[in-house]
C-alpha angles and dihedrals in degrees: 000000000000093000091048091052091050090050092052092048091048092048091050090048092052092048091051091047093049092049094048099039103061114124133178115257107234092212103043100022089228128124116267134185112252125153094186115084119225090245091053090044092056092043091053092053092046093049093046096050095081089053091053091049091047092049099047108012124224117277109246103231113108097186091052091046091051090049092053092045091051093054091044096051092046091050091047090057092060093043128099090257104046093153095062117104107242129196122198123195139179109218125204100245129123092210114108099243149126125187142167133215124214113274101037109301112138127182134193121188121223084238094066093042088056091054097049114095099192143024087244092064090049092048092052093052089044089055090048093054093045085050090062089053095044094049091044092231092159091053090048092053093047090049091054090049092050092049091048089052091053091048093053093044090235125161123208118255116187111197120226112266124207117236135346095302090063091052090051091050091054092053099071119309089118088069088075090062099054103135113224121209122241092255090055093047091048091050090052090050089054091048092047090055092044096050097042092046091051088056092051098255121143102246090187084078090056086057091049089056088068088070087063090047091050090053091047089050091056091045091052124186098137095285097126115120116242089235087068099039095104094043111079092176112060088169093064090044090053091056092049093051092048088054092048090049091057091047095050092049086062094046097053134039094262114208111178114236119231101246132142138191089236093057092052094046091052089056094054098038108125095021112147111258123205123348115350108230090197086072093049138297139191122234125169092348094307123114112216126191108191096182095052093031102228138114140192137175123266119212111250113251096014121131109254133197127177125194135154088260101049149339112238128193130182133180121238093257089054089227097110128047138175126197126190124190145141112267139194125262139092093233137024091250092051092051093047092046091054091051097049094041090090111104089226091064124078120188118234098177140351124194136174114218144161111237122183090342091306128112110246139179118206120202129180116194145161122234115204119189123214087257091057097253113146133213123183115215133198109198126186119187120197133189115211132161092345095309132104119225129183138198118204113192113183144175139150111285091250091056101034100090093053088056097042097095091051092044091052094046091055101037094044093042094074109121143151114280114240100153103120094203090056093042091053096046110135129201125241115251139192109264125185122227130177126234109238097202145012107276146117114301092241090055090051090052091051090049089054090053096248113160114249091237089064098049097092092049092048091050089054091047092052096040094236136112119252092239094040113118117241129192129242109272093032109146114235127199111221132176117241140139 
C-alpha cells in the first residue's frame, strides 16, 4: 500500500513537472523539456564563474583576451539568442579545451589557442560553444539529472569540504563536467558551422581541426576537449562538418572573410605552452613556486594537482590527503579561528611555533559529519610576505597515525625559496619561425634545430604531417623559452 501511494505521488509529480517545464527551443522553435528556468540558468553561470577563475586562473594577455571577446560577441549577434549577455574568457590552462556554462559564459584555454592555426578554426569552435548556450544543452542535462533524482527518491548530500577551495568547488565547478549527448554535440557542430559561415569564416578549417583532435586522442594524456568527449570518431565528425560547410555556403550569401594563418599566429606568438613553472612546479619531489617564493616537499608516488586555488596531494590508497592553499585572515589566529569555528570541528591541540624562520600555528582537530563519520585533520597555518597559507592533512582516525610522519614532513617543510635555478625557471612559449626553403616539414624542423623527439608534437601543433611539403616562407610554430 505504501509503495503504491509513493508511486502515485511520484507519477503525479512527474506529470506536473512535465506540464510546467516546457520551454521553447531557440533553435527549432519547438517545445522542449527543461526544469531549469532561464533566470536560474544565467544565475548558475554567473555564480560558477569565480570558481572557474579560481581553479584555472585568467591568462594575462589583454590583447588576446580582447581578440577572443571580439569574435565571441560577433558570433553571439548572429546566433539564435543575440540578446543574451555573453562573457568570454581565456583561462590559464595548458589543456586543449573550450567549454561553456549555462547562461552565456564561454571559456577557451591557452592550450587550445596554441593548437589553432587560423582564426577560422577558432571561430568554428566558438560557434560550437555558443551553440551549447543557445540550445540550452546544459539546462537540458541538469533537468534530466533532477528528474532522475526524483525518480530514485534520492536526496542531495553535500559532503563537508576542508578549506576555502572545497567551498569554491561546491559552487559550480561541476558545471564544466556536464556530459552532453551525441545529438547535442552534433547540434552544436551544426550551429558552429552556421554561425561561422554567416560571418564569412571558412568552416572547412573547423573540420580540419578535428584531424588535430584525432591525433591528440591517439596521443592521450587527458588533452581531449570536452566538446569532443562524446565523439570517439573525430574522423567521421570531420566529414560531417565538411558537408555542413558546403551546405551552409549555399544557404547564406557567403562572403569570404579576409583572414590568414600568419595573422592568427602573430596573435598567439609568445603564448605560454604547457605547464607554467612560474605558477609552481615539482622537481625531485619538491614543489617550487617562483612567483610566491616558497617551497615544500611532495610525497613520492602521491597523486599531485596544482591550480591557482590550491595544491592537492593524495596517496595511492586514497586514504590520506594533503591540501595547501592561501586562506583568509589578517593573522594566523584569525585564520585558524575561522577554520575551527564550524560546529562539526572539535580542536584536539593548538600550538604556536617558528618553522624555517616563519611564524606558524599548528592545529589538530576532528571533523564529525552529521552522519557520524569522522576525519582527523592536521592543519598548519603560515604567515609569509603578508599572506596566510594553510596545509590541511587529513585521514580517517584509524589511518591517521600511519600518515603522521608524511603529514609532518610536508606541512613542516614549508620554507622560503632561495634556490636561484628554481627562482629563474622560465616557461616554454610558442615562437614563430620561417621556413627558408621548399621541403618536407620534418626537414624544416631539423634545419631549425628542433630535437627529433619534439617533431611529432610540433607537427600536431602546426596541423601538418611530418612528411608534408611546405613552401619557403611558411610560418612554423616552435616551442622555446
